[in-house]
Every structure is written in structure tokens, then in C-alpha cells.
Backbone as CSV, one residue per row, in Angstrom:
resi,resn,N_x,N_y,N_z,CA_x,CA_y,CA_z,C_x,C_y,C_z
1,MET,9.366,63.256,-5.038,8.574,64.489,-4.538,9.327,65.694,-5.100
2,ILE,8.486,66.591,-5.324,8.890,67.862,-5.770,8.471,69.014,-4.807
3,VAL,9.479,69.798,-4.492,9.272,70.903,-3.542,9.562,72.230,-4.154
4,LYS,8.655,73.247,-4.018,8.912,74.495,-4.514,9.412,75.442,-3.292
5,LEU,10.540,76.075,-3.584,11.129,76.972,-2.614,10.963,78.444,-3.069
6,ARG,10.444,79.216,-2.261,10.409,80.672,-2.503,11.345,81.365,-1.467
7,LEU,12.369,82.059,-2.160,13.412,82.647,-1.387,13.514,84.139,-1.772
8,SER,14.033,84.979,-0.777,14.231,86.303,-1.116,15.489,86.754,-0.395
9,ALA,16.089,87.833,-1.106,17.197,88.488,-0.594,16.808,89.861,-0.138
10,ARG,17.608,90.601,0.492,17.380,92.028,0.927,17.445,92.910,-0.322
11,LYS,18.225,92.625,-1.189,18.433,93.500,-2.398,18.809,92.688,-3.562
12,PRO,18.762,93.243,-4.781,19.218,92.570,-5.871,20.579,91.969,-5.749
13,PHE,20.825,90.745,-6.261,22.078,90.137,-6.134,22.586,89.563,-7.410
14,TYR,23.864,89.132,-7.532,24.379,88.691,-8.686,24.943,87.326,-8.465
15,LEU,25.023,86.565,-9.614,25.619,85.188,-9.675,26.355,85.140,-10.978
16,PRO,27.280,84.196,-11.054,27.915,83.980,-12.422,26.944,83.484,-13.382
17,LYS,27.158,83.660,-14.620,26.219,83.233,-15.684,26.032,81.601,-15.617
18,SER,27.041,80.892,-15.286,27.006,79.569,-15.140,26.886,79.229,-13.506
19,TYR,25.746,79.374,-13.080,25.612,79.282,-11.586,25.262,77.920,-11.124
20,ASN,25.228,76.895,-11.878,24.744,75.585,-11.560,25.636,75.039,-10.344
21,ARG,26.843,75.273,-10.351,27.744,74.856,-9.155,27.375,75.547,-7.884
22,VAL,27.001,76.889,-7.990,26.541,77.612,-6.874,25.282,77.023,-6.255
23,LEU,24.386,76.602,-7.182,23.117,76.002,-6.681,23.399,74.687,-6.056
24,GLN,24.212,73.954,-6.666,24.635,72.555,-6.038,25.172,72.774,-4.670
25,ALA,26.133,73.682,-4.527,26.765,74.109,-3.255,25.622,74.483,-2.232
26,PHE,24.608,75.230,-2.767,23.549,75.700,-1.880,22.796,74.494,-1.278
27,PHE,22.500,73.536,-2.049,21.764,72.322,-1.409,22.670,71.496,-0.518
28,TYR,23.965,71.307,-0.875,24.889,70.544,0.044,25.037,71.334,1.273
29,ALA,25.056,72.610,1.160,25.386,73.465,2.429,24.235,73.434,3.404
30,ASN,22.992,73.173,2.859,21.836,73.257,3.689,21.294,71.839,4.153
31,VAL,22.178,70.913,4.030,21.874,69.505,4.444,22.764,69.332,5.665
32,GLU,22.290,68.432,6.485,23.118,67.996,7.715,24.496,67.604,7.178
33,PRO,25.637,68.108,7.826,26.980,67.802,7.229,27.303,66.448,6.959
34,GLY,26.946,65.497,7.824,27.363,64.071,7.511,26.646,63.593,6.353
35,PHE,25.384,63.857,6.184,24.571,63.341,5.155,24.924,64.108,3.779
36,ALA,25.342,65.328,3.932,25.867,66.062,2.715,27.094,65.406,2.253
37,ARG,28.066,64.999,3.103,29.232,64.383,2.799,29.058,63.069,2.150
38,PHE,28.144,62.240,2.656,27.624,61.041,2.131,27.172,61.206,0.701
39,LEU,26.138,62.099,0.461,25.592,62.308,-0.864,26.764,62.751,-1.878
40,HIS,27.656,63.718,-1.435,28.567,64.281,-2.338,29.622,63.203,-2.640
41,ASP,30.180,62.604,-1.693,31.331,61.803,-1.902,31.013,60.326,-2.370
42,HIS,29.867,59.852,-1.939,29.539,58.407,-2.236,28.197,58.252,-3.068
43,GLY,27.139,58.824,-2.478,25.802,58.725,-3.097,25.241,57.286,-2.920
44,TYR,24.290,56.896,-3.636,23.695,55.617,-3.651,24.251,54.857,-4.764
45,LYS,24.820,53.655,-4.419,25.464,52.843,-5.384,24.617,51.876,-6.094
46,LEU,24.837,51.536,-7.343,24.167,50.468,-8.167,25.269,49.962,-9.118
47,GLY,25.797,48.946,-8.794,26.902,48.410,-9.559,28.113,49.285,-9.407
48,LYS,28.751,49.749,-10.480,29.841,50.621,-10.476,29.400,52.099,-10.447
49,ARG,28.188,52.363,-10.547,27.693,53.752,-10.693,27.215,54.288,-9.452
50,SER,27.288,55.666,-9.229,26.891,56.324,-8.056,25.851,57.318,-8.403
51,PHE,24.784,57.382,-7.652,23.662,58.349,-7.772,23.414,59.246,-6.695
52,LYS,23.142,60.509,-6.859,22.855,61.424,-5.891,21.433,61.495,-5.490
53,LEU,20.510,61.114,-6.428,19.128,61.047,-6.230,18.385,62.371,-5.815
54,PHE,18.949,63.382,-6.385,18.230,64.662,-6.199,18.556,65.547,-7.452
55,THR,17.615,66.455,-7.767,17.881,67.376,-8.871,17.090,68.680,-8.561
56,PHE,17.496,69.625,-9.273,16.876,70.976,-9.006,16.747,71.917,-10.256
57,SER,15.923,72.815,-10.228,15.695,73.590,-11.425,16.642,74.728,-11.483
58,ARG,16.574,75.550,-12.528,17.251,76.690,-12.646,16.605,77.752,-11.711
59,LEU,17.134,78.937,-11.491,16.552,79.923,-10.697,15.393,80.541,-11.563
60,LEU,14.216,80.654,-10.923,13.112,81.209,-11.604,12.803,82.601,-10.903
61,GLY,13.137,83.634,-11.499,13.164,84.941,-10.989,13.469,85.944,-12.096
62,LYS,13.148,87.156,-11.836,13.492,88.215,-12.796,14.959,88.510,-12.867
63,ILE,15.557,88.417,-14.068,16.960,88.907,-14.204,16.910,90.444,-14.613
64,LEU,17.464,91.195,-13.781,17.462,92.636,-13.915,18.445,93.111,-15.039
65,GLN,19.663,92.331,-15.010,20.723,92.786,-15.926,21.610,91.618,-16.303
66,ARG,21.885,91.464,-17.535,22.809,90.411,-18.142,24.117,91.067,-18.406
67,GLU,25.139,90.607,-17.670,26.472,91.182,-17.932,27.269,90.090,-18.623
68,PRO,28.514,90.347,-19.186,29.272,89.308,-19.830,29.514,88.070,-18.957
69,VAL,29.724,88.192,-17.698,30.216,87.053,-16.914,29.182,86.868,-15.670
70,ARG,28.201,87.656,-15.497,27.211,87.465,-14.375,25.872,88.004,-14.711
71,LEU,24.897,87.506,-13.903,23.608,87.933,-13.992,23.166,88.583,-12.694
72,ILE,22.384,89.637,-12.799,21.899,90.398,-11.605,20.301,90.014,-11.438
73,PHE,19.922,89.298,-10.407,18.616,88.855,-10.161,17.974,89.794,-9.236
74,ALA,16.553,89.971,-9.418,15.756,90.635,-8.418,15.754,89.955,-7.168
75,PRO,15.442,90.520,-5.996,15.450,89.876,-4.772,14.626,88.674,-4.503
76,SER,13.469,88.525,-5.184,12.646,87.294,-4.916,12.781,86.386,-6.076
77,LEU,12.841,84.990,-5.713,13.014,84.038,-6.771,12.416,82.665,-6.182
78,GLU,12.189,81.838,-7.146,11.691,80.383,-6.844,12.639,79.389,-7.451
79,LEU,12.630,78.264,-6.790,13.464,77.187,-7.245,12.745,75.915,-6.879
80,TYR,12.887,74.990,-7.721,12.278,73.667,-7.431,13.403,72.569,-7.215
81,PHE,13.012,71.655,-6.248,13.966,70.675,-5.788,13.162,69.279,-5.885
82,ALA,13.776,68.255,-6.409,13.040,67.018,-6.522,13.970,65.888,-6.118
83,THR,13.399,64.978,-5.412,14.085,63.630,-5.086,13.045,62.552,-4.856
84,PRO,13.448,61.289,-5.106,12.366,60.175,-4.866,12.593,59.703,-3.458
85,LEU,13.549,60.121,-2.674,13.850,59.706,-1.368,13.305,60.615,-0.318
86,LEU,12.492,60.142,0.623,12.000,60.982,1.700,13.143,61.465,2.670
87,GLU,14.198,60.626,2.826,15.249,61.060,3.804,16.092,62.212,3.117
88,VAL,16.247,62.264,1.856,16.859,63.395,1.131,16.079,64.604,1.296
89,LEU,14.772,64.504,1.078,13.863,65.660,1.209,13.849,66.214,2.634
90,LYS,13.799,65.288,3.624,13.767,65.759,5.032,14.953,66.512,5.382
91,ALA,16.111,65.861,4.966,17.502,66.531,5.264,17.574,67.913,4.602
92,SER,17.136,67.968,3.345,17.255,69.291,2.653,16.242,70.282,3.300
93,ALA,14.964,69.970,3.429,13.991,70.940,3.979,14.288,71.224,5.422
94,GLY,14.779,70.295,6.232,15.148,70.607,7.506,16.373,71.590,7.726
95,GLY,17.256,71.536,6.816,18.352,72.407,6.810,17.969,73.814,6.429
96,LEU,17.082,73.874,5.369,16.593,75.164,4.985,15.719,75.939,5.978
97,LEU,14.962,75.101,6.716,13.963,75.742,7.650,14.810,76.102,9.057
98,THR,15.815,75.365,9.401,16.458,75.749,10.585,17.679,76.608,10.377
99,GLY,18.288,76.694,9.231,19.551,77.457,8.900,19.174,78.780,8.346
100,SER,20.324,79.371,7.979,20.195,80.644,7.264,20.791,80.443,5.772
101,PRO,19.973,80.220,4.875,20.480,79.791,3.548,21.289,80.963,2.880
102,ARG,22.307,80.461,2.123,23.102,81.479,1.422,23.264,80.883,0.006
103,LEU,23.160,81.808,-0.937,23.415,81.400,-2.389,24.584,82.196,-2.800
104,GLY,25.729,81.487,-2.896,27.031,82.245,-3.243,27.255,83.078,-2.013
105,GLU,27.400,84.371,-2.189,27.799,85.290,-1.148,26.451,85.923,-0.569
106,THR,25.278,85.616,-1.090,24.129,86.279,-0.709,23.306,85.542,0.364
107,SER,22.974,86.234,1.414,22.076,85.681,2.410,20.619,85.672,1.977
108,LEU,19.939,84.604,2.100,18.488,84.540,1.683,17.639,84.241,2.807
109,SER,16.280,84.553,2.676,15.235,84.156,3.568,14.371,83.192,2.908
110,LEU,14.051,82.168,3.556,13.022,81.173,2.905,11.695,81.673,3.144
111,GLU,10.964,82.087,2.232,9.557,82.648,2.426,8.587,81.460,2.499
112,SER,8.754,80.489,1.582,7.926,79.294,1.756,8.536,78.087,1.135
113,LEU,8.068,76.939,1.608,8.461,75.609,1.111,7.119,74.819,0.932
114,GLU,6.902,74.494,-0.301,5.679,73.873,-0.672,5.914,72.527,-1.368
115,LEU,5.239,71.477,-0.873,5.191,70.207,-1.531,4.324,70.293,-2.763
116,VAL,4.828,70.198,-4.029,4.115,70.377,-5.247,3.605,69.039,-5.686
117,GLU,4.373,68.062,-5.609,3.946,66.671,-6.154,4.582,65.520,-5.419
118,ARG,3.918,64.507,-5.218,4.459,63.295,-4.667,4.666,62.265,-5.805
119,ALA,5.881,61.709,-5.872,6.290,60.851,-7.028,5.318,59.625,-7.179
120,GLU,4.702,59.119,-5.944,3.823,58.017,-6.155,2.532,58.224,-6.899
121,GLU,2.175,59.570,-6.898,0.948,59.985,-7.467,1.086,60.317,-9.038
122,LYS,2.173,60.379,-9.403,2.497,60.814,-10.854,2.574,59.463,-11.670
123,ALA,2.000,59.454,-12.827,2.060,58.381,-13.814,3.408,58.200,-14.274
124,VAL,3.966,57.059,-14.243,5.360,56.816,-14.695,5.359,56.859,-16.163
125,PHE,4.427,56.319,-16.769,4.377,56.361,-18.294,2.997,56.548,-18.774
126,LYS,2.896,57.542,-19.727,1.551,57.825,-20.172,1.776,57.678,-21.806
127,PRO,1.102,56.668,-22.300,1.343,56.557,-23.822,0.814,57.701,-24.574
128,PRO,1.471,58.124,-25.641,1.001,59.236,-26.455,-0.267,58.989,-27.049
129,ARG,-1.167,59.980,-27.249,-2.407,59.763,-27.911,-2.131,59.856,-29.483
130,ARG,-2.730,58.861,-30.068,-2.683,58.833,-31.534,-4.033,58.992,-32.292
131,ASP,-4.076,59.947,-33.021,-5.297,60.104,-33.914,-4.981,59.529,-35.204
132,LEU,-5.827,58.500,-35.656,-5.688,57.923,-36.902,-6.580,58.504,-37.895
133,LEU,-6.095,58.625,-39.211,-6.879,59.043,-40.282,-7.899,57.978,-40.697
134,ARG,-7.575,56.695,-40.562,-8.396,55.535,-40.856,-8.141,54.438,-39.907
135,PRO,-9.136,53.563,-39.748,-8.827,52.524,-38.768,-7.749,51.529,-39.190
136,LEU,-7.090,50.953,-38.140,-6.039,49.980,-38.358,-6.671,48.627,-38.504
137,TYR,-6.325,47.969,-39.577,-6.837,46.527,-39.792,-5.783,45.549,-39.567
């Protein structure tokens, strides 16, 4: 399932150019603490590997200024979050709806949370279309 988050800050805010860890911390901070600890420390095991089973997009918003070590963002932005597990989605969405989300040092308001796509409805594999110049024999 894919969820689109619309977030806003009171004023423009800055983040480091490499803000991926800040986003990761944002999601862990907005999940119930016990479940966040489970996801972070253990995840879902398959053999020797561990999977967190969620992913997220980069921040989608206007960058007002690019500095050598940081980016200054406009107050409103969008972000996509995806997971195949309903329990991860519920824990993340529940934390965002009931808490006061922070991205780094910036307090944010959740403007909307929209279910964009359900994994069951998406085709797993779609073969590429091939246009042939002549028939195959």
C-alpha cells in the first residue's frame, strides 16, 4: 500500500543535503515505540536476512535555496510511504494522526493522509510490449 502525506511547517525550514536519515528517523519516531524498536532492531526475518518492509520517497516540495551543506524547503511538502503490511501502515498512520510530527528540528502539521494504491490491485509483472517489424516464424 502506498500513502501520500501532505505536511506543512509554519515557515521555511532547512535539512541537511543528505536528509535520508532524518526521514528514516521521522518514520520511526511516529510509530508506537515498541513496534518502532522491533522494526529498527529486528525487522522481519527470512533466513539470515532482516527486512524492514517499508520505504519512502524523497521530499517533494519546493527547494527555496541550496547551500553547500543544507537545503531550505518551502513550508508545504509531500512525501510517499509504502509498505506491503497493513500493521506497519496502521502503526505509521496512527502515529502521524495522533502525534505532532517533527522532521529534524521542525514541527510539522499533517494536512492530509491519502491512500494512493493498494498492493493487491497493482499488477506484479507486466510484460513489455514488443512491436515487430515482421512476424516471427
